[in-house]
Structure formats: C-alpha cells, structure tokens
N, C-alpha and C positions, 0 to 999 in steps of 0.2 A: 425202176431200180437203177441207180447209178452203178456202173462197173468201175471199180477202182483201176486207174491207170498205173503202170509201173512207176515206182519211186526209186528202184535200184536197177542198175543196168546189166548186171551179170548174175546168172544163176549157175552154180557149179557143184555145190556139195551134195544136194539131194533135191530131186524134183518134188518130193513129198513136202519139203519145207517151203519152197517157192519156185515158180517158173519165170519170174519176172525177168524181162530183158529189154534193153534199149540198144538197138543196133543202128548206128548212123542217125540217131536221134538223141537229144539231150533234154533235160528238164529245166524249165524256167518258171520261177515263182511269179504269179500274177500280181498286178497292182491292185490296190484297194478298190473295191467296187466292180472287179472283173467277174466274168461268168463263173469261173472256178478258181480254186486256190493256186493252180499251176497249169501249165500247158507243156506239151511235148513238141519240140521244134526240130526240124531237119538240120543236120550238121551242114556247115558251109562246104560247098563243092570245090573243085580244083579247075583252074583255067590254065591251059598250056601256055608257057612263057617262052621257053627256049630249049633246044637240045644242045648238049655239050659232050664231045667225045663219043665213045662207044657205049658208055654206061657199064655198070650201074653208077648212079650218083652217090658217093660215099660221104662227102663232107662239103660244107660251104662256110665261107667267112668273108668279111670285108675289112679292109685296113682303115687306118685313121684318116686317109685321104679320100676315101669313097670308092676305091677300086674293089671289085668283087672277084673272089677266088673260088674255084670249084675243083674238087678231085673227082674225076670220072674214071672208074676202074683204077688203073695205075698211073694216070696222067693228071697233072695239075695245070689248070688254065687260069689266066688272069684277064682282067677287063671283060668279064663275062656279060656285063650289061650292054656292051657294045658288040665288038667282034672278038670272040674268045681267042686268046693267044696262048699257045702251048709253051709252058716254061720248062718242063722236064718230066721226069717220072719218079714215082715213089713205089714202095712195095704194093702189089696188087691185092694183098690180103692182110688181115690184121686189124685190130681196133685203131681208130683214128681220133685224135683230139687236136683241134685247131683253135688258136687264140691269137690275138693281135696286140701290139703295143702302140705307143704314141708316136713312134718313129717310122711307121709304115711297114713294119715287119709282121709277117704271119709266121708263127711257129707251128710246126706240124709234127706231132708225135705219132708215128706209125709203128705199132708194137712198142719197141723200146728204142727205135731209131728216130733221131731228131733232124728235121730240115727247117731251114729258114727261107721263106719266099718273100720277094718284093715284086713290084709290078714288072720289073725287068729281069729278074734272076731267081734261080733256085739253088740253094747251097746246102750241102750235107754238113752237119756239125761234126767236126773232127777234133775239137779241143780235148786234150788228154785228160782233163779233169771233169769232163762231162760224165754223169753217172750212167753207165751202160745198161743198167737194169731198170730204168725209169718206167713207171707204170701209169702216170697221169700227169697232165700238164695244165696249169692255170696261169693267170696273170693278175698281178696286184702291185700297185704303187711303183710303176715303171720297170718292174722286173718279171721275167718268166720264172715260174716255180715248178720244180719237178719233184714228185714223191717217189719213194723207193719201198719195196716190200719189207726191208729191214727196219723201217720206222724213220729213216732219215728223209729230210727234204732239203733240196738245193735251190739256191737263188742265182739267177744270171747276173751279169753286169747290167747296169742301168741302161735300158733301151737297146740292149745288144744281146740277142739270143745266141750268138755264136761264141760268146765269151763266158766261161765258167771257171771259178777259182776253187782249188782243192779244199780250202777252209771255210768256204761260204755255204755251210750247211748246219743244221741242228737236228735234234732227234726228238720225236714225240715218243716218250718212253714211260709215261705214267702207267700205261697198260702194255703188257707184252704181246700186242696183237699186230705189230707191223703197221704199214700204211697201204690202203687200197686206193686212195685218191684224196683230192682236196677241193675246196670251194672258196671263192672270194665272195663273202656275203656280209652285208651290214658293216663294211669297213673292218671286218674280221677275217682271219684266215682259219677256216675249218679244216682240220686234218683228220680224215676218216681212217680208223682202223677197222678190223673185222668186227670187233665187239664194242668199240668205244670211239668217241670223237673228242679231240682236244681243240680248244679255241686259242689261237695265238693272235697277237697284235703287233703291228709295226710301231715300235717306240722310238725309232730313229737312232738307236744305239750305233755308234760309229764302228764298233767291232763286228757286231751282227745285228741287223735292225729288228729282228723278230724276237719276242719274248712270250712265254706262255702266259695266258690270261688266268689269274688266280680265281679258282672256283668256277672255271668255265668248262669243265668236262661235261660231255653229254654221254649218258650210259647207253648209247645206241651206236652201232657201227654201220658199215656200208657193204652191200653185196657186190655191186659192180660200179666202177667209176662212170660208165656210160649211162647210168640211171640218174646221175645228178643233173638237175636243171634249175635255172633261176630266172626271174625277171627282176624288176625294181622292187618288188614287195615279197615275192614268194621264193622259198628255197626248198626243193623237194628231192627226195632220194629213196631208193629201195634199200632197206636195212638188211643186214646179214641174216636176220631172223625171218626174212620173207615178207616183212611188213613195210608199207610205204609211210614215210614220215615227212612232216613239214616243220621247218625250224620256227620256233616261237621263243624269241629271246635267247636264253641259254638252255632251252629244253627242246626235245623232239616230240611232236604230237602225232599220234597215229591217225592217218587219214584213210586207210584202206579198211575193208571189211573182210569177213571170213571167206566170202565167195571170190572176191578179187585175189586174195592170198592163195586160195586153193587153185585158182586158174594159173597164176604165175608159177606155182610150185611144179606144175606139169611141163613147163617149157624147158627144153634142154639148152645148155650153153647160154645162160642168161647174159653173159658178157656180150653176146651178139645183138642185144637190144640197144636201142638208142632213144633217149628221152629229150624232149624239148617243150617249151612253153610258148603258146601263141594266144592271140586275142581275137575275138570275133563278137561283134554286137554286144559289147559290155560284159562278156564272159571271158574268164582266164582259164585256158585249158592246158593241163599237163598231159602230154601224150607219151605213153610208154609203148614204143613200137618194136616188135620182135618178129622174126620170120614165122612164128607160129600164131601170131595174133597181135592185137593192139587194144589196150584199155586206156581210157581217157578220164581224168579227174577234172571236174569243174570246181575251181577254187572259190567261185562265187556262191554256189549252191551246196558244195561239199558232196556232190553226187557223182557217180561213175557211169560211163556208158562205154559201149564198144564201137570201134571204128574198123571197117573192113572194105576192101576194094573188091569190086565185082569179079568173080572167078578166081579169087585168091583167098588164102587163109589169113592174110595180114592186110594192114593198110599199106599202100605203096610208099607212103612218106617215110623215108629212112633217115633224113637229116633235114635241118631247118635253118633258115636265115631270115632275120628281120632286116630289111634294107629299104631305106628311105620311106619308112612307115608302112611297108607292105610285108606280109608274112609269105615267104617262099618255102617250098619243100622240094627235096630231090627224090626222084623215084629210085627205090632200091632194086628195081627189076628192069630198068631201062635207062636211057640217057636223057630223059625228059625232066625239066624243071617246071614246076607249076606254081602259080600264086594261089593262096587260099582265098576263096571268093564267096562271100555270103550270098551273092546274087546268082551263083551258079548252082544248078541242081543236077550236075553230073561231074564225073572226073575225067576231064578231057573228052574223049570220044566214048568212054565207058559209062554205062548207067550207074547211078548212085542209088542203091536199094536201101530204103529206110524201113525198119521193122521194129514192132513192139510186141511183147507177149505180156498179157495181163496176169495179175495174181489169180489164184484159183477162186472161183465163185461157187459157193455152196450154202446150204441151209441145214447145218448139223446132220449131214448125210441123208436128208430127205430127198426124195426124187423130185426134180424140178422139170416141169414141162415148159419148154422155152418157145414162146410165140415169135419173138422178133428181137433183133439187135440193131441198134442205130449208132452210127459213129458221128460225133460232133466234130467237124473238121472245116477248115477254110475251104469253101467251095467256090465254083465259078472261076477257077484258076487256070482253065485250059488255054493253050497257046493258039495263035492264029492258024497255023498249019503244021503238018508233020506230026512226029511223035509227041504226044502230050496234048494234041488238039482236043481229044475227049479223054482226059486222064482218068485212070482207074485205080481203085484201092482193092486189094485182095484180102479176103478174110478166110480163115479156116479155124477149126476148133478141135479140141482134144478133151476126152472124158477120162483119160487115164494118166493125168499129170504130164502130158506132153510126150508120152512114149509113142503113141500113134496119133495120126491126124486125119481129119475129114478131107474130102476133096476141096480144091481151091474154089472159092466163090467170089466173083468179081462184080463190082458195082462202080458206077461213074461218080467222079468227084465234081462233075459239072463242067460243061464247056464254058468258054470265056463269057463272063457276065451272068451265068446261071447261078446266082448266089443263094437261091432257095434249094438247090440240089442237096439231097440228104442220103448218103449211103445207108441202105437198110436191107437186112436179110431176114426172111420169114421162114416159119416152120422148121425150126432147128432141133426138133426131137426132144429127148429126155436125158437128164444127167443128174448125178449126185454131186459131181464136182467138175466144173467146166473151166477150161482155159481158152482164151481167144488169142489169135495172132492176126495182126493187121500189117500189111506190107504195101509200100508204094515204090515203083521204079520209074514212072514217067518223070521227065525233067521239069517238074513244076514245084511250086511252093508247098511245103508240108508243115502244117500246124494242126495238132490234135488237141482239143480242149476237153473232150469227154466222150464217154460211151454209155449207152443205156440198154437195159434188157427188160423185156416184158416176159413174165413167167408166172406159173402157178405152183406153189409148194403144196404137197399133199397135206390135207387136213387144215389148210389155211386158204379158204376161198377169198379171192381178190378180184379187182377189176380185170386183172390180167387173165383170169380164167374165162371171162366172157369173150375177150378178144381171141383167146386161144381156140375156144369153141367155134367162133365165127370163121376163123381161118381154116379150120379143119373140115368145114362143110364142103 
C-alpha cells in the first residue's frame, strides 16, 4: 500500500483534520513517465559568504553601479562585496525599507526617518517638505515615493532623494482607509490601504505625473508593508484580513490556505516579518520570515512549506538581495551573510533538518496490523568521510494524530554508491489511524519519491497477512 506523502506543508487548525507537514522540504511535480506524480525535495542550504559589522543583518541593497550596501545593527556599510566600508549610523531599531535609483542613490527609510546613501556618503534628509510620518518607501520612474497613513503619497525630485516639494503629492481617497504601503508592479503604482488597493499610473502630466487608473481598484488591503515582495512576474502580499494574495491583472488572488492563515494569526507584531522572493532550481519561492516562524510559498506548484533554522523557531534569513545572479540572505540573529546554495545541505556550520509528516493512514477505523514500512528515497548518497558518510533517516510514528510519538527508529540511506539501500522498518504494531514522520539531518541530498506500508486490515486477508505472520514468528 502506498503511503500518501504530504501535499500541504503546514498543519495548524486541528490534528484530527490533518497532520501533514513539510519542514525544510518542498513539493515538486514529476515529469511524465516518472515513478510517481511528485517528489519531496530538500530546500537549498546556505553557504557562508561574509560577516559585516556586529549584526544582526537588517537590510541589503545594491545601487545602479553595482555597489552593495548592508545595514548591520545600526551601521550601514558600502562595498560589501569587497572590503566593507562604514558610511555611518542609522537607528538600531524599527522597520527598514531600502530602494535604489538610477543615479547611484540608496534611499533608506528607518521607521519614518529617511537617509540617502551613496558609495561615499550617508545623508539624513532634512528637506522641510519631507513627510515626517512616512510609513513605506518604493521607487518608480526615476522617483522615490513615500506613503503616509493619512492616504497621501509624495514623490521626490527626479533621481534625487534629498529633494521633496510641498505640492508633489496626491491622495488615494476612494476608500477612507489611509495608506499602509505601495508597490511598483507591472508599470503600475499599487497604493495599499488597510481594506483596499488603488492602482495609479504615471501619465507624464506636468503638474503631477500620477493619475488614478479608472476601474483599477482592488478590494483587498495590506496588513504590513514588510510583507510585500515581487520579482519580474509575481507580486505577493499579506492582506489585512490575514490572507496572502498574489496580483493577477487588476485583481488579488488568494494563495494561502486555512492552516497558513491560522499560523500567521498567532504571530505577534506582524510588522516584524520580512518577505522576499528567491529562485532555486526552477522554483520561485516567496518567504515570509518572522521571529516566530517562516512559511514559504512556491509560486510554481502553489504549495506551502515551512523553513526553520536548527535550534531556532524561525529561519535565520531576515533579509534578501539578488546580486550578480546569486541570492543572498542576511542573518537576523548574527552578522553573517549567506548565499542560497542548492548544492549545500547545511546552513553554514549548522545542520539543516528536513522533516515530513504524512497524512493519517487508516481503513475506516479498522485495526491495522503493520508489518513494515519502506521509504523510497535517493540512496547511496553518503559522503567520502565525516558526518554523512553513512547518512541516516529517522522514522517515528503516532497513533493519536500526532499527540504522542513512538521512539525514534534510524535506518541507513546508503553509503556512497550503495544505490540499492532501502530504509525499512519492521514489526510496527497495530493502529486504527497512523501518522509517520521522517527526518534527515545529515548533510546529504534529500529526495523522497514515495513510502509504502505492508499491513493487514481485520476481516480483509491479504498477502500482507502472510508477511506479518512470518515476521512475528
């Protein structure tokens, strides 16, 4: 009997509904003719790149000339790809938004205070017309744009973040819900309120270049500006209703499920989350990283999984930068910058623990006598020496919807070249409803394509009954 592998990565509302979980593993649909319809793949690891300042790493950006900027604690550094150069300090707490223009300026909004950095200088914006209660910063068409809680948005002078004019603003006022943030997407300016989103466009008007796009309202708002992330195709955010949305033309499409939404609802101070999009092996991942956890949406398969650093409640990645084709993340708990590396099976010096929990297996509450369980996995992946030379997979099981678990049972995945190795567990007792958990921590490739169970259901003699009897002798 094939054991169904998890299709959903988070179980939150009720163990009786489902226990499915994918932690540091994601789902990938198989090609035509493959062994199964899908496989579970270990997430890409992290390779240490560089330390900057004292940490934590709070934000990263690069300018139009290729220089890399990093905020570590309350210090901002330039030329990070070479020898980091300290430019100055910014407030050591508060949300951060960093964007760049075409003139080599990096605009940095810390709380409501605006700074402009270049490779040689850091300036505090003191223009009398700068909006002092700005809550989000974006860039579009050679201008920095700031949103305000009262519904106004201001535009800077062209390619000059230090210059703001008192009359260079407009108001998103179709709905009385203020502004939480904005987004430059599909050559449009999305202005997010708490309950709605207005779409504006740059029409080139000499008095004020932006005009509201007729019929362009989206009846969904924004929970936190830090949840907004985009790449060349996808624009994703957390709505004020606790639902994740993706922009589709002039509408918002729900991409989260009830379990994801229940998980997020438990996290306090959601504005402390940070979201970003990165790519790995043909997948497009939206990571929503918070001090209390991290959930990741795969825009290719429309499935979610969890990401977690060993010994922590969250994924250590607190910010992201794509630079010269490589995805980098900054550690929210140290001064380390990492590259996201699909060939790495650890996070720096820390193990990367991949875990799956299967859906509940039952036969209409009949008691099952379970002879054996076999895991179909890439085997023979052991390393030459050291940790992972004889990699192991751990299995444990639960007969009460994951409330309590059996002891951990370890089996080999096969030393290098032992491609016929097959993790198998025998004499697993009886159950009316069973859940399995499989876990791998050795620094080796993880690909799971299936799992199988031999059992006998009361009143239904099968070949499994003969095997069970043989094993019990």
